[in-house]
TORKOL-4160 file (C-alpha; in steps of 0.2 Angstrom, whole numbers, padded with zeros to 4 digits, m for minus):
397
<pt num="1" X="0031" Y="0034" Z="m0038"/>
<pt num="2" X="0015" Y="0032" Z="m0027"/>
<pt num="3" X="0001" Y="0043" Z="m0032"/>
<pt num="4" X="m0006" Y="0053" Z="m0018"/>
<pt num="5" X="m0024" Y="0050" Z="m0013"/>
<pt num="6" X="m0030" Y="0067" Z="m0018"/>
<pt num="7" X="m0020" Y="0068" Z="m0035"/>
<pt num="8" X="m0027" Y="0065" Z="m0052"/>
<pt num="9" X="m0025" Y="0046" Z="m0056"/>
<pt num="10" X="m0015" Y="0040" Z="m0071"/>
<pt num="11" X="m0025" Y="0032" Z="m0085"/>
<pt num="12" X="m0019" Y="0017" Z="m0094"/>
<pt num="13" X="m0028" Y="0012" Z="m0110"/>
<pt num="14" X="m0029" Y="m0004" Z="m0120"/>
<pt num="15" X="m0034" Y="m0008" Z="m0138"/>
<pt num="16" X="m0050" Y="m0018" Z="m0140"/>
<pt num="17" X="m0048" Y="m0036" Z="m0134"/>
<pt num="18" X="m0049" Y="m0043" Z="m0152"/>
<pt num="19" X="m0034" Y="m0033" Z="m0156"/>
<pt num="20" X="m0023" Y="m0040" Z="m0142"/>
<pt num="21" X="m0012" Y="m0054" Z="m0148"/>
<pt num="22" X="m0017" Y="m0071" Z="m0143"/>
<pt num="23" X="m0004" Y="m0083" Z="m0150"/>
<pt num="24" X="0003" Y="m0099" Z="m0144"/>
<pt num="25" X="0013" Y="m0090" Z="m0131"/>
<pt num="26" X="m0003" Y="m0084" Z="m0123"/>
<pt num="27" X="m0010" Y="m0102" Z="m0121"/>
<pt num="28" X="m0007" Y="m0113" Z="m0106"/>
<pt num="29" X="0003" Y="m0128" Z="m0109"/>
<pt num="30" X="m0006" Y="m0144" Z="m0107"/>
<pt num="31" X="m0006" Y="m0151" Z="m0089"/>
<pt num="32" X="m0012" Y="m0148" Z="m0071"/>
<pt num="33" X="m0021" Y="m0132" Z="m0067"/>
<pt num="34" X="m0015" Y="m0123" Z="m0052"/>
<pt num="35" X="m0023" Y="m0130" Z="m0037"/>
<pt num="36" X="m0032" Y="m0121" Z="m0023"/>
<pt num="37" X="m0027" Y="m0122" Z="m0005"/>
<pt num="38" X="m0031" Y="m0116" Z="0013"/>
<pt num="39" X="m0048" Y="m0110" Z="0021"/>
<pt num="40" X="m0050" Y="m0096" Z="0008"/>
<pt num="41" X="m0047" Y="m0108" Z="m0007"/>
<pt num="42" X="m0033" Y="m0097" Z="m0014"/>
<pt num="43" X="m0022" Y="m0104" Z="m0029"/>
<pt num="44" X="m0006" Y="m0111" Z="m0023"/>
<pt num="45" X="0002" Y="m0097" Z="m0035"/>
<pt num="46" X="m0004" Y="m0079" Z="m0032"/>
<pt num="47" X="0000" Y="m0066" Z="m0045"/>
<pt num="48" X="0011" Y="m0053" Z="m0037"/>
<pt num="49" X="0006" Y="m0037" Z="m0046"/>
<pt num="50" X="0021" Y="m0027" Z="m0038"/>
<pt num="51" X="0028" Y="m0031" Z="m0055"/>
<pt num="52" X="0017" Y="m0018" Z="m0062"/>
<pt num="53" X="0026" Y="m0004" Z="m0054"/>
<pt num="54" X="0041" Y="0007" Z="m0058"/>
<pt num="55" X="0052" Y="m0003" Z="m0046"/>
<pt num="56" X="0052" Y="m0017" Z="m0058"/>
<pt num="57" X="0046" Y="m0011" Z="m0075"/>
<pt num="58" X="0046" Y="0005" Z="m0085"/>
<pt num="59" X="0032" Y="0014" Z="m0094"/>
<pt num="60" X="0036" Y="0005" Z="m0110"/>
<pt num="61" X="0032" Y="m0011" Z="m0102"/>
<pt num="62" X="0017" Y="m0005" Z="m0092"/>
<pt num="63" X="0008" Y="0004" Z="m0106"/>
<pt num="64" X="0011" Y="m0011" Z="m0118"/>
<pt num="65" X="m0001" Y="m0026" Z="m0120"/>
<pt num="66" X="0012" Y="m0037" Z="m0110"/>
<pt num="67" X="0003" Y="m0034" Z="m0093"/>
<pt num="68" X="m0014" Y="m0039" Z="m0100"/>
<pt num="69" X="m0007" Y="m0054" Z="m0109"/>
<pt num="70" X="0002" Y="m0059" Z="m0093"/>
<pt num="71" X="m0014" Y="m0058" Z="m0083"/>
<pt num="72" X="m0024" Y="m0067" Z="m0095"/>
<pt num="73" X="m0012" Y="m0082" Z="m0096"/>
<pt num="74" X="m0011" Y="m0083" Z="m0077"/>
<pt num="75" X="m0030" Y="m0084" Z="m0076"/>
<pt num="76" X="m0030" Y="m0097" Z="m0090"/>
<pt num="77" X="m0018" Y="m0108" Z="m0079"/>
<pt num="78" X="m0029" Y="m0106" Z="m0064"/>
<pt num="79" X="m0019" Y="m0092" Z="m0055"/>
<pt num="80" X="m0035" Y="m0083" Z="m0050"/>
<pt num="81" X="m0029" Y="m0072" Z="m0036"/>
<pt num="82" X="m0019" Y="m0056" Z="m0037"/>
<pt num="83" X="m0009" Y="m0047" Z="m0024"/>
<pt num="84" X="m0007" Y="m0028" Z="m0026"/>
<pt num="85" X="m0005" Y="m0012" Z="m0015"/>
<pt num="86" X="m0008" Y="0007" Z="m0015"/>
<pt num="87" X="0011" Y="0008" Z="m0012"/>
<pt num="88" X="0015" Y="m0001" Z="m0029"/>
<pt num="89" X="0013" Y="0015" Z="m0040"/>
<pt num="90" X="0002" Y="0012" Z="m0055"/>
<pt num="91" X="0000" Y="m0007" Z="m0051"/>
<pt num="92" X="m0019" Y="m0006" Z="m0046"/>
<pt num="93" X="m0023" Y="0004" Z="m0061"/>
<pt num="94" X="m0013" Y="m0007" Z="m0073"/>
<pt num="95" X="m0020" Y="m0023" Z="m0066"/>
<pt num="96" X="m0038" Y="m0016" Z="m0065"/>
<pt num="97" X="m0037" Y="m0010" Z="m0083"/>
<pt num="98" X="m0032" Y="m0027" Z="m0088"/>
<pt num="99" X="m0045" Y="m0037" Z="m0078"/>
<pt num="100" X="m0059" Y="m0025" Z="m0085"/>
<pt num="101" X="m0054" Y="m0028" Z="m0103"/>
<pt num="102" X="m0054" Y="m0047" Z="m0099"/>
<pt num="103" X="m0071" Y="m0047" Z="m0091"/>
<pt num="104" X="m0079" Y="m0056" Z="m0106"/>
<pt num="105" X="m0068" Y="m0071" Z="m0103"/>
<pt num="106" X="m0065" Y="m0069" Z="m0084"/>
<pt num="107" X="m0079" Y="m0061" Z="m0075"/>
<pt num="108" X="m0076" Y="m0053" Z="m0057"/>
<pt num="109" X="m0083" Y="m0068" Z="m0048"/>
<pt num="110" X="m0069" Y="m0079" Z="m0056"/>
<pt num="111" X="m0054" Y="m0072" Z="m0047"/>
<pt num="112" X="m0049" Y="m0064" Z="m0030"/>
<pt num="113" X="m0042" Y="m0047" Z="m0027"/>
<pt num="114" X="m0030" Y="m0044" Z="m0013"/>
<pt num="115" X="m0023" Y="m0026" Z="m0010"/>
<pt num="116" X="m0015" Y="m0016" Z="0004"/>
<pt num="117" X="m0018" Y="0001" Z="0012"/>
<pt num="118" X="m0009" Y="0013" Z="0024"/>
<pt num="119" X="0008" Y="0014" Z="0015"/>
<pt num="120" X="0012" Y="0028" Z="0003"/>
<pt num="121" X="0031" Y="0029" Z="0002"/>
<pt num="122" X="0047" Y="0021" Z="0008"/>
<pt num="123" X="0049" Y="0028" Z="0026"/>
<pt num="124" X="0039" Y="0028" Z="0041"/>
<pt num="125" X="0034" Y="0046" Z="0037"/>
<pt num="126" X="0024" Y="0040" Z="0022"/>
<pt num="127" X="0012" Y="0029" Z="0032"/>
<pt num="128" X="m0005" Y="0034" Z="0037"/>
<pt num="129" X="m0016" Y="0022" Z="0046"/>
<pt num="130" X="m0029" Y="0035" Z="0051"/>
<pt num="131" X="m0047" Y="0028" Z="0049"/>
<pt num="132" X="m0052" Y="0041" Z="0036"/>
<pt num="133" X="m0036" Y="0038" Z="0025"/>
<pt num="134" X="m0039" Y="0019" Z="0027"/>
<pt num="135" X="m0057" Y="0021" Z="0020"/>
<pt num="136" X="m0051" Y="0033" Z="0007"/>
<pt num="137" X="m0038" Y="0021" Z="0001"/>
<pt num="138" X="m0050" Y="0007" Z="0000"/>
<pt num="139" X="m0062" Y="0017" Z="m0010"/>
<pt num="140" X="m0049" Y="0022" Z="m0022"/>
<pt num="141" X="m0043" Y="0004" Z="m0024"/>
<pt num="142" X="m0061" Y="m0001" Z="m0028"/>
<pt num="143" X="m0061" Y="0012" Z="m0042"/>
<pt num="144" X="m0044" Y="0008" Z="m0049"/>
<pt num="145" X="m0048" Y="m0011" Z="m0049"/>
<pt num="146" X="m0066" Y="m0008" Z="m0057"/>
<pt num="147" X="m0075" Y="m0018" Z="m0043"/>
<pt num="148" X="m0087" Y="m0015" Z="m0029"/>
<pt num="149" X="m0079" Y="m0027" Z="m0017"/>
<pt num="150" X="m0061" Y="m0033" Z="m0012"/>
<pt num="151" X="m0058" Y="m0051" Z="m0007"/>
<pt num="152" X="m0044" Y="m0046" Z="0005"/>
<pt num="153" X="m0037" Y="m0029" Z="0012"/>
<pt num="154" X="m0021" Y="m0029" Z="0022"/>
<pt num="155" X="m0013" Y="m0016" Z="0033"/>
<pt num="156" X="0003" Y="m0014" Z="0023"/>
<pt num="157" X="0020" Y="m0017" Z="0033"/>
<pt num="158" X="0013" Y="m0015" Z="0051"/>
<pt num="159" X="0031" Y="m0014" Z="0058"/>
<pt num="160" X="0033" Y="0004" Z="0052"/>
<pt num="161" X="0018" Y="0009" Z="0063"/>
<pt num="162" X="0017" Y="m0001" Z="0078"/>
<pt num="163" X="0026" Y="0002" Z="0094"/>
<pt num="164" X="0044" Y="m0005" Z="0095"/>
<pt num="165" X="0045" Y="m0020" Z="0106"/>
<pt num="166" X="0061" Y="m0031" Z="0102"/>
<pt num="167" X="0078" Y="m0033" Z="0109"/>
<pt num="168" X="0086" Y="m0032" Z="0091"/>
<pt num="169" X="0081" Y="m0026" Z="0074"/>
<pt num="170" X="0091" Y="m0038" Z="0064"/>
<pt num="171" X="0098" Y="m0056" Z="0065"/>
<pt num="172" X="0090" Y="m0072" Z="0069"/>
<pt num="173" X="0073" Y="m0070" Z="0079"/>
<pt num="174" X="0070" Y="m0088" Z="0084"/>
<pt num="175" X="0073" Y="m0084" Z="0102"/>
<pt num="176" X="0057" Y="m0074" Z="0102"/>
<pt num="177" X="0048" Y="m0091" Z="0103"/>
<pt num="178" X="0057" Y="m0097" Z="0118"/>
<pt num="179" X="0069" Y="m0088" Z="0130"/>
<pt num="180" X="0067" Y="m0070" Z="0124"/>
<pt num="181" X="0048" Y="m0070" Z="0123"/>
<pt num="182" X="0046" Y="m0056" Z="0136"/>
<pt num="183" X="0058" Y="m0045" Z="0127"/>
<pt num="184" X="0048" Y="m0047" Z="0111"/>
<pt num="185" X="0032" Y="m0044" Z="0120"/>
<pt num="186" X="0026" Y="m0062" Z="0116"/>
<pt num="187" X="0026" Y="m0069" Z="0134"/>
<pt num="188" X="0009" Y="m0077" Z="0139"/>
<pt num="189" X="m0001" Y="m0064" Z="0147"/>
<pt num="190" X="0006" Y="m0050" Z="0137"/>
<pt num="191" X="m0005" Y="m0053" Z="0122"/>
<pt num="192" X="m0017" Y="m0038" Z="0125"/>
<pt num="193" X="m0004" Y="m0026" Z="0130"/>
<pt num="194" X="m0004" Y="m0009" Z="0120"/>
<pt num="195" X="0014" Y="m0005" Z="0121"/>
<pt num="196" X="0012" Y="0013" Z="0114"/>
<pt num="197" X="0003" Y="0024" Z="0102"/>
<pt num="198" X="0008" Y="0015" Z="0087"/>
<pt num="199" X="m0001" Y="m0001" Z="0093"/>
<pt num="200" X="m0017" Y="0009" Z="0096"/>
<pt num="201" X="m0016" Y="0016" Z="0078"/>
<pt num="202" X="m0016" Y="m0001" Z="0071"/>
<pt num="203" X="m0031" Y="m0007" Z="0082"/>
<pt num="204" X="m0041" Y="0008" Z="0076"/>
<pt num="205" X="m0036" Y="0005" Z="0057"/>
<pt num="206" X="m0041" Y="m0013" Z="0059"/>
<pt num="207" X="m0058" Y="m0008" Z="0067"/>
<pt num="208" X="m0061" Y="0003" Z="0051"/>
<pt num="209" X="m0057" Y="m0011" Z="0040"/>
<pt num="210" X="m0069" Y="m0022" Z="0049"/>
<pt num="211" X="m0083" Y="m0009" Z="0047"/>
<pt num="212" X="m0080" Y="m0010" Z="0029"/>
<pt num="213" X="m0081" Y="m0029" Z="0030"/>
<pt num="214" X="m0098" Y="m0027" Z="0039"/>
<pt num="215" X="m0103" Y="m0015" Z="0024"/>
<pt num="216" X="m0098" Y="m0029" Z="0012"/>
<pt num="217" X="m0085" Y="m0020" Z="0002"/>
<pt num="218" X="m0071" Y="m0030" Z="0011"/>
<pt num="219" X="m0072" Y="m0048" Z="0013"/>
<pt num="220" X="m0057" Y="m0052" Z="0023"/>
<pt num="221" X="m0045" Y="m0041" Z="0034"/>
<pt num="222" X="m0027" Y="m0044" Z="0037"/>
<pt num="223" X="m0009" Y="m0038" Z="0040"/>
<pt num="224" X="0007" Y="m0039" Z="0031"/>
<pt num="225" X="0025" Y="m0036" Z="0036"/>
<pt num="226" X="0043" Y="m0043" Z="0037"/>
<pt num="227" X="0049" Y="m0046" Z="0055"/>
<pt num="228" X="0040" Y="m0062" Z="0061"/>
<pt num="229" X="0040" Y="m0058" Z="0080"/>
<pt num="230" X="0031" Y="m0041" Z="0076"/>
<pt num="231" X="0018" Y="m0049" Z="0065"/>
<pt num="232" X="0015" Y="m0062" Z="0079"/>
<pt num="233" X="0014" Y="m0049" Z="0092"/>
<pt num="234" X="0001" Y="m0038" Z="0082"/>
<pt num="235" X="m0009" Y="m0053" Z="0077"/>
<pt num="236" X="m0010" Y="m0058" Z="0096"/>
<pt num="237" X="m0015" Y="m0040" Z="0101"/>
<pt num="238" X="m0029" Y="m0039" Z="0088"/>
<pt num="239" X="m0036" Y="m0056" Z="0094"/>
<pt num="240" X="m0035" Y="m0051" Z="0112"/>
<pt num="241" X="m0043" Y="m0034" Z="0110"/>
<pt num="242" X="m0062" Y="m0032" Z="0109"/>
<pt num="243" X="m0072" Y="m0039" Z="0099"/>
<pt num="244" X="m0059" Y="m0053" Z="0101"/>
<pt num="245" X="m0059" Y="m0058" Z="0083"/>
<pt num="246" X="m0043" Y="m0066" Z="0075"/>
<pt num="247" X="m0036" Y="m0059" Z="0058"/>
<pt num="248" X="m0043" Y="m0067" Z="0043"/>
<pt num="249" X="m0027" Y="m0067" Z="0033"/>
<pt num="250" X="m0008" Y="m0064" Z="0037"/>
<pt num="251" X="0005" Y="m0061" Z="0024"/>
<pt num="252" X="0024" Y="m0064" Z="0027"/>
<pt num="253" X="0037" Y="m0060" Z="0014"/>
<pt num="254" X="0055" Y="m0066" Z="0012"/>
<pt num="255" X="0053" Y="m0079" Z="0026"/>
<pt num="256" X="0050" Y="m0095" Z="0016"/>
<pt num="257" X="0065" Y="m0096" Z="0005"/>
<pt num="258" X="0082" Y="m0104" Z="0003"/>
<pt num="259" X="0091" Y="m0092" Z="0015"/>
<pt num="260" X="0077" Y="m0090" Z="0028"/>
<pt num="261" X="0063" Y="m0102" Z="0030"/>
<pt num="262" X="0059" Y="m0097" Z="0048"/>
<pt num="263" X="0040" Y="m0094" Z="0044"/>
<pt num="264" X="0038" Y="m0113" Z="0045"/>
<pt num="265" X="0043" Y="m0112" Z="0064"/>
<pt num="266" X="0032" Y="m0097" Z="0068"/>
<pt num="267" X="0017" Y="m0104" Z="0059"/>
<pt num="268" X="0010" Y="m0115" Z="0074"/>
<pt num="269" X="0011" Y="m0100" Z="0085"/>
<pt num="270" X="0001" Y="m0089" Z="0073"/>
<pt num="271" X="m0012" Y="m0104" Z="0071"/>
<pt num="272" X="m0013" Y="m0109" Z="0089"/>
<pt num="273" X="m0011" Y="m0093" Z="0099"/>
<pt num="274" X="m0017" Y="m0079" Z="0087"/>
<pt num="275" X="m0030" Y="m0091" Z="0078"/>
<pt num="276" X="m0026" Y="m0083" Z="0061"/>
<pt num="277" X="m0037" Y="m0091" Z="0048"/>
<pt num="278" X="m0026" Y="m0090" Z="0032"/>
<pt num="279" X="m0008" Y="m0087" Z="0029"/>
<pt num="280" X="0001" Y="m0081" Z="0013"/>
<pt num="281" X="0019" Y="m0082" Z="0009"/>
<pt num="282" X="0028" Y="m0070" Z="m0003"/>
<pt num="283" X="0044" Y="m0067" Z="m0012"/>
<pt num="284" X="0051" Y="m0084" Z="m0014"/>
<pt num="285" X="0067" Y="m0077" Z="m0022"/>
<pt num="286" X="0069" Y="m0066" Z="m0007"/>
<pt num="287" X="0066" Y="m0049" Z="m0016"/>
<pt num="288" X="0078" Y="m0054" Z="m0029"/>
<pt num="289" X="0092" Y="m0059" Z="m0018"/>
<pt num="290" X="0092" Y="m0077" Z="m0025"/>
<pt num="291" X="0096" Y="m0072" Z="m0042"/>
<pt num="292" X="0112" Y="m0070" Z="m0052"/>
<pt num="293" X="0111" Y="m0051" Z="m0050"/>
<pt num="294" X="0102" Y="m0045" Z="m0034"/>
<pt num="295" X="0096" Y="m0027" Z="m0035"/>
<pt num="296" X="0108" Y="m0014" Z="m0028"/>
<pt num="297" X="0094" Y="m0008" Z="m0016"/>
<pt num="298" X="0092" Y="m0025" Z="m0008"/>
<pt num="299" X="0093" Y="m0022" Z="0011"/>
<pt num="300" X="0103" Y="m0038" Z="0015"/>
<pt num="301" X="0121" Y="m0035" Z="0022"/>
<pt num="302" X="0137" Y="m0040" Z="0014"/>
<pt num="303" X="0138" Y="m0057" Z="0023"/>
<pt num="304" X="0121" Y="m0062" Z="0016"/>
<pt num="305" X="0124" Y="m0055" Z="m0001"/>
<pt num="306" X="0141" Y="m0065" Z="m0002"/>
<pt num="307" X="0131" Y="m0081" Z="0003"/>
<pt num="308" X="0119" Y="m0078" Z="m0011"/>
<pt num="309" X="0134" Y="m0076" Z="m0023"/>
<pt num="310" X="0141" Y="m0092" Z="m0017"/>
<pt num="311" X="0124" Y="m0101" Z="m0019"/>
<pt num="312" X="0124" Y="m0094" Z="m0037"/>
<pt num="313" X="0141" Y="m0101" Z="m0041"/>
<pt num="314" X="0137" Y="m0118" Z="m0033"/>
<pt num="315" X="0122" Y="m0119" Z="m0044"/>
<pt num="316" X="0132" Y="m0115" Z="m0060"/>
<pt num="317" X="0145" Y="m0129" Z="m0055"/>
<pt num="318" X="0130" Y="m0141" Z="m0053"/>
<pt num="319" X="0124" Y="m0138" Z="m0071"/>
<pt num="320" X="0107" Y="m0145" Z="m0065"/>
<pt num="321" X="0095" Y="m0146" Z="m0080"/>
<pt num="322" X="0081" Y="m0139" Z="m0069"/>
<pt num="323" X="0089" Y="m0122" Z="m0071"/>
<pt num="324" X="0099" Y="m0109" Z="m0061"/>
<pt num="325" X="0097" Y="m0102" Z="m0044"/>
<pt num="326" X="0080" Y="m0093" Z="m0046"/>
<pt num="327" X="0072" Y="m0110" Z="m0052"/>
<pt num="328" X="0080" Y="m0119" Z="m0037"/>
<pt num="329" X="0074" Y="m0106" Z="m0025"/>
<pt num="330" X="0056" Y="m0106" Z="m0033"/>
<pt num="331" X="0056" Y="m0125" Z="m0032"/>
<pt num="332" X="0061" Y="m0125" Z="m0013"/>
<pt num="333" X="0048" Y="m0111" Z="m0009"/>
<pt num="334" X="0034" Y="m0120" Z="m0018"/>
<pt num="335" X="0038" Y="m0136" Z="m0010"/>
<pt num="336" X="0039" Y="m0129" Z="0008"/>
<pt num="337" X="0023" Y="m0119" Z="0005"/>
<pt num="338" X="0014" Y="m0134" Z="m0003"/>
<pt num="339" X="0019" Y="m0144" Z="0013"/>
<pt num="340" X="0011" Y="m0131" Z="0024"/>
<pt num="341" X="m0005" Y="m0128" Z="0013"/>
<pt num="342" X="0001" Y="m0110" Z="0009"/>
<pt num="343" X="m0002" Y="m0100" Z="m0007"/>
<pt num="344" X="0014" Y="m0091" Z="m0013"/>
<pt num="345" X="0014" Y="m0073" Z="m0020"/>
<pt num="346" X="0026" Y="m0072" Z="m0034"/>
<pt num="347" X="0029" Y="m0057" Z="m0046"/>
<pt num="348" X="0025" Y="m0060" Z="m0064"/>
<pt num="349" X="0030" Y="m0048" Z="m0077"/>
<pt num="350" X="0027" Y="m0057" Z="m0094"/>
<pt num="351" X="0020" Y="m0073" Z="m0101"/>
<pt num="352" X="0036" Y="m0082" Z="m0101"/>
<pt num="353" X="0038" Y="m0080" Z="m0082"/>
<pt num="354" X="0020" Y="m0087" Z="m0080"/>
<pt num="355" X="0025" Y="m0102" Z="m0090"/>
<pt num="356" X="0041" Y="m0105" Z="m0081"/>
<pt num="357" X="0033" Y="m0104" Z="m0063"/>
<pt num="358" X="0019" Y="m0116" Z="m0068"/>
<pt num="359" X="0031" Y="m0128" Z="m0075"/>
<pt num="360" X="0041" Y="m0128" Z="m0059"/>
<pt num="361" X="0025" Y="m0129" Z="m0048"/>
<pt num="362" X="0019" Y="m0144" Z="m0059"/>
<pt num="363" X="0036" Y="m0153" Z="m0057"/>
<pt num="364" X="0035" Y="m0151" Z="m0039"/>
<pt num="365" X="0017" Y="m0158" Z="m0038"/>
<pt num="366" X="0018" Y="m0171" Z="m0052"/>
<pt num="367" X="0036" Y="m0174" Z="m0054"/>
<pt num="368" X="0043" Y="m0192" Z="m0053"/>
<pt num="369" X="0052" Y="m0197" Z="m0037"/>
<pt num="370" X="0069" Y="m0198" Z="m0047"/>
<pt num="371" X="0067" Y="m0180" Z="m0053"/>
<pt num="372" X="0062" Y="m0173" Z="m0036"/>
<pt num="373" X="0077" Y="m0183" Z="m0028"/>
<pt num="374" X="0089" Y="m0175" Z="m0040"/>
<pt num="375" X="0082" Y="m0158" Z="m0037"/>
<pt num="376" X="0084" Y="m0160" Z="m0018"/>
<pt num="377" X="0102" Y="m0165" Z="m0020"/>
<pt num="378" X="0106" Y="m0149" Z="m0029"/>
<pt num="379" X="0095" Y="m0139" Z="m0016"/>
<pt num="380" X="0105" Y="m0147" Z="m0001"/>
<pt num="381" X="0121" Y="m0141" Z="m0009"/>
<pt num="382" X="0115" Y="m0124" Z="m0012"/>
<pt num="383" X="0108" Y="m0123" Z="0006"/>
<pt num="384" X="0125" Y="m0126" Z="0012"/>
<pt num="385" X="0131" Y="m0109" Z="0005"/>
<pt num="386" X="0118" Y="m0101" Z="0017"/>
<pt num="387" X="0123" Y="m0111" Z="0033"/>
<pt num="388" X="0131" Y="m0096" Z="0042"/>
<pt num="389" X="0116" Y="m0084" Z="0038"/>
<pt num="390" X="0102" Y="m0096" Z="0038"/>
<pt num="391" X="0087" Y="m0088" Z="0046"/>
<pt num="392" X="0095" Y="m0071" Z="0047"/>
<pt num="393" X="0083" Y="m0056" Z="0045"/>
<pt num="394" X="0088" Y="m0038" Z="0041"/>
<pt num="395" X="0080" Y="m0023" Z="0050"/>
<pt num="396" X="0063" Y="m0017" Z="0045"/>
<pt num="397" X="0061" Y="m0002" Z="0046"/>
């Protein structure tokens, strides 16, 4: 449940730091620390704090010492950036409480905070990009996260607010880069066109975030969303509207994974046409689709869910010592992101998941040629399960 801006805020308390367990499980295993990448020097793994929401965990988890132990271990490994949102229920509060408690070991200057604003519920009716609400949301995030500045603030899921310009809502959108540019509003010469009131709302919200950037409380301004053609059109519109400044950061989710890696094809267009400085990819297991038991609420249609089931079965048949489908998916996503110098946001709920993700990342970066080759063989066989739905995107909104 999202807490309304004008409502009393929940409070999460923690015992004194000395009373929080610090066992072998809380220590990083010997090896390479997570490297930084990109112009903003973000770690290749970004801590996805959507895990600190009721969508993924209950109160018993959120009020325990597990979140702070998870955050502390991630920081010790070099995962020194956190992705959260006003939309993620108590996430900002839980994360902020943990980071404040860990301040003696990890001062504010040692990590990056990236949050989102404008989305307060599941439907388009729950979005408010008005300048006053954007400012109020950022102010509340500062309080929740116990900081006087935020490294990045995104407009959350811009496709729910912008004007609708595309010939289809679902399917493969690759033709948006070629024969269907005009239908998607991406034809050369269309960059500055405001297609409707939604586009202007986004421009006004970005202007407010840039005011806060000038005030020093926001360091970088960006947008997030799911449909890549929409993200590209909005990034172009922002760049081609006075003061003609490109976005600092753009986050794309569920488009760099085993089932859909079309972000790699769109990247040159974001870089060359929209001049975006930093890209972030998220959801390497495709919102839980690339797991043995995808969540019931997942928006993928039956044909895509069936392909994921076949991929899981193929993985079981292979009996690969590197692990099941989630591990193969993480390895694929980390490799693709590493090749493009992209950080990856991955949800982390407990110390075990931190250890596992760093292990997979290290094997990718430091693994022997033979180990990597074996993993690629398994990966190729699993990819064949997605042949008919490769690059397929569901509708959003």
